[in-house]
SEBA-959329 format. One record per residue: x negated, y, z of N, C-alpha, C in turn; residue in three letters; residue number from 1. Coordinates in Angstrom, 3 decimals, decimal comma. Layout:
<sites>
<site <X Y Z> <X Y Z> <X Y Z> "ala" NUM>;
...
</sites>
This chain:
<sites>
<site <-5,377 29,355 -21,460> <-5,575 28,079 -21,898> <-6,077 26,774 -21,105> "unk" 1>;
<site <-6,844 27,391 -20,264> <-7,768 27,012 -19,259> <-6,981 26,723 -17,873> "unk" 2>;
<site <-5,864 28,167 -18,086> <-5,005 27,948 -16,495> <-4,605 26,276 -16,958> "unk" 3>;
<site <-3,680 26,087 -18,153> <-2,937 24,949 -18,537> <-3,545 23,688 -17,764> "unk" 4>;
<site <-5,229 23,768 -18,330> <-5,246 22,457 -18,148> <-5,853 22,434 -16,287> "unk" 5>;
<site <-6,077 23,358 -15,868> <-6,148 23,669 -14,278> <-4,672 23,273 -14,398> "unk" 6>;
<site <-3,809 23,687 -13,724> <-2,538 23,200 -13,977> <-1,822 22,362 -13,984> "unk" 7>;
<site <-1,927 21,895 -14,991> <-1,696 20,287 -15,762> <-1,761 19,249 -15,073> "unk" 8>;
<site <-3,664 19,559 -15,182> <-4,578 18,487 -13,667> <-3,972 18,544 -12,781> "unk" 9>;
<site <-3,878 19,144 -11,690> <-3,459 19,885 -10,607> <-1,898 18,637 -10,492> "unk" 10>;
<site <-0,995 19,134 -11,354> <0,137 18,168 -11,805> <0,346 16,839 -11,295> "unk" 11>;
<site <-1,031 16,282 -11,544> <-0,712 14,690 -12,596> <-1,989 14,536 -11,560> "unk" 12>;
<site <-2,836 15,445 -10,478> <-3,159 14,579 -9,470> <-2,403 14,327 -8,415> "unk" 13>;
<site <-1,026 15,797 -8,069> <0,097 15,223 -7,084> <1,097 14,189 -7,656> "unk" 14>;
<site <0,947 13,732 -8,788> <1,892 12,423 -9,309> <0,957 11,670 -8,535> "unk" 15>;
<site <-0,100 11,252 -8,330> <-0,739 10,233 -8,142> <-0,933 9,677 -7,240> "unk" 16>;
<site <-0,881 11,292 -6,359> <-0,999 11,098 -4,944> <-0,094 10,591 -4,209> "unk" 17>;
<site <1,453 11,343 -5,380> <2,972 10,644 -4,929> <2,678 8,678 -4,931> "unk" 18>;
<site <2,362 8,430 -5,604> <2,144 7,007 -6,544> <1,260 6,508 -5,301> "unk" 19>;
<site <0,214 7,448 -4,512> <-0,762 6,625 -3,780> <0,253 5,859 -1,802> "unk" 20>;
<site <0,879 7,702 -1,649> <1,685 7,481 -1,038> <2,694 6,655 -0,818> "unk" 21>;
<site <3,294 6,355 -1,927> <4,739 5,279 -2,197> <3,860 3,729 -2,407> "unk" 22>;
<site <2,876 3,904 -2,609> <2,386 2,172 -2,674> <1,368 1,611 -1,092> "unk" 23>;
<site <1,454 2,846 0,164> <1,269 2,405 1,272> <2,714 2,656 2,246> "unk" 24>;
<site <3,832 3,648 1,511> <4,687 2,861 2,045> <5,328 1,436 1,918> "unk" 25>;
<site <5,604 1,470 0,918> <5,863 -0,295 0,075> <5,641 -1,332 0,684> "unk" 26>;
<site <4,303 -0,926 0,972> <3,112 -2,345 2,011> <3,908 -2,478 3,564> "unk" 27>;
<site <3,763 -1,105 4,231> <3,887 -0,730 5,189> <5,088 -2,160 5,455> "unk" 28>;
<site <6,374 -1,037 4,582> <8,070 -1,674 4,895> <7,658 -3,515 4,691> "unk" 29>;
<site <6,619 -4,068 3,090> <6,779 -5,557 3,180> <5,892 -6,180 4,376> "unk" 30>;
<site <5,160 -5,316 5,071> <4,737 -6,618 6,527> <5,381 -6,053 7,545> "unk" 31>;
<site <6,171 -5,402 8,091> <7,083 -5,053 8,727> <8,337 -6,506 8,627> "unk" 32>;
<site <8,630 -5,901 7,558> <10,045 -7,200 6,500> <9,649 -8,883 6,957> "unk" 33>;
<site <8,174 -9,055 7,012> <8,208 -10,517 7,142> <8,272 -11,462 6,550> "unk" 34>;
<site <8,201 -10,950 5,294> <8,399 -11,879 3,757> <7,601 -13,133 3,837> "unk" 35>;
<site <8,485 -13,683 3,179> <7,478 -14,816 3,534> <6,416 -14,906 1,851> "unk" 36>;
<site <5,702 -16,070 1,581> <4,069 -16,080 1,089> <3,964 -15,261 -0,414> "unk" 37>;
<site <5,032 -15,904 -1,166> <5,561 -16,289 -2,092> <6,216 -14,633 -2,442> "unk" 38>;
<site <7,336 -13,932 -1,846> <7,392 -12,681 -1,835> <6,530 -11,536 -1,422> "unk" 39>;
<site <5,974 -11,672 -0,715> <5,027 -11,214 -0,343> <3,533 -10,945 -1,162> "unk" 40>;
<site <3,481 -12,259 -1,939> <2,273 -12,431 -2,872> <3,099 -11,027 -4,246> "unk" 41>;
<site <4,432 -11,614 -4,338> <5,113 -10,587 -5,536> <5,009 -9,060 -5,330> "unk" 42>;
<site <5,602 -8,758 -4,002> <5,834 -7,527 -3,811> <4,114 -6,943 -4,043> "unk" 43>;
<site <3,387 -7,640 -3,499> <1,764 -6,891 -3,685> <0,539 -6,647 -4,583> "unk" 44>;
<site <1,565 -7,886 -5,703> <1,393 -7,758 -6,759> <1,833 -6,531 -7,977> "unk" 45>;
<site <2,607 -6,261 -7,579> <3,253 -5,348 -8,032> <2,795 -3,870 -7,022> "unk" 46>;
<site <2,621 -3,613 -6,711> <2,634 -2,411 -5,717> <0,652 -2,065 -5,680> "unk" 47>;
<site <-0,402 -3,489 -6,561> <-1,689 -3,088 -6,631> <-1,603 -2,483 -8,167> "unk" 48>;
<site <-0,678 -2,615 -8,736> <-0,677 -2,425 -9,815> <-0,252 -0,683 -10,343> "unk" 49>;
<site <0,841 -0,628 -9,550> <1,320 0,595 -9,270> <0,131 1,622 -8,688> "unk" 50>;
<site <-0,553 0,842 -7,802> <-1,569 1,512 -7,210> <-2,968 1,636 -8,117> "unk" 51>;
<site <-3,324 0,943 -8,290> <-4,414 1,327 -9,847> <-4,330 2,803 -10,851> "unk" 52>;
<site <-2,312 2,866 -10,987> <-2,020 3,431 -11,659> <-2,345 4,733 -11,142> "unk" 53>;
<site <-1,896 4,601 -9,913> <-1,507 6,015 -9,113> <-3,007 6,723 -9,351> "unk" 54>;
<site <-4,332 6,132 -8,828> <-5,441 6,236 -8,952> <-6,040 6,236 -10,030> "unk" 55>;
<site <-5,695 6,010 -10,936> <-5,559 6,491 -12,181> <-5,796 8,009 -12,536> "unk" 56>;
<site <-4,043 7,861 -12,466> <-4,018 8,931 -12,322> <-3,969 10,124 -12,303> "unk" 57>;
<site <-4,673 10,016 -10,412> <-5,006 10,860 -9,697> <-6,385 11,043 -10,297> "unk" 58>;
<site <-7,353 10,327 -10,485> <-9,032 10,746 -11,474> <-8,552 11,690 -12,280> "unk" 59>;
<site <-7,535 11,102 -13,179> <-7,789 12,392 -14,441> <-7,317 13,165 -14,454> "unk" 60>;
<site <-6,346 13,667 -13,429> <-6,158 14,840 -13,149> <-7,483 15,784 -12,034> "unk" 61>;
<site <-7,937 15,077 -11,490> <-9,106 15,774 -10,507> <-9,901 16,086 -12,312> "unk" 62>;
<site <-9,944 15,257 -12,428> <-11,213 15,679 -13,853> <-11,068 16,695 -14,879> "unk" 63>;
<site <-9,620 16,610 -14,798> <-9,355 18,206 -15,660> <-9,261 19,783 -15,378> "unk" 64>;
<site <-9,261 19,443 -13,769> <-8,884 20,618 -12,731> <-10,254 20,998 -13,046> "unk" 65>;
<site <-11,490 19,760 -13,008> <-12,873 20,824 -13,259> <-13,584 20,885 -14,464> "unk" 66>;
<site <-13,124 20,328 -15,229> <-13,274 20,428 -16,518> <-12,461 21,687 -16,957> "unk" 67>;
<site <-11,358 22,241 -16,129> <-10,876 23,800 -16,705> <-11,728 24,467 -16,042> "unk" 68>;
<site <-12,267 24,508 -14,956> <-12,724 25,270 -14,438> <-13,608 25,549 -14,480> "unk" 69>;
<site <-14,738 24,504 -15,141> <-16,004 24,390 -15,121> <-15,709 25,077 -16,952> "unk" 70>;
<site <-15,361 24,644 -17,524> <-15,178 25,498 -19,505> <-14,215 27,331 -19,193> "unk" 71>;
<site <-13,369 27,359 -18,019> <-12,648 28,536 -18,079> <-13,695 29,311 -17,542> "unk" 72>;
<site <-14,687 29,655 -17,107> <-15,792 30,573 -15,917> <-16,480 31,522 -17,496> "unk" 73>;
</sites>
């Protein structure tokens, strides 16, 4: 049972990390394309929302891993 919590947390952490990497790439692409202020603001608002979700997913996944390790002993 605890193995499932550990592996599920690891998958959730990996999904969160992939979301963070996507945010970095999206912002770099937006900066390179030299958008006007309105378009850049819209892009950044969308990326910030996704970034916060990715950070939350990563944090919850790491918490699940630690909890599974601590309770599984």
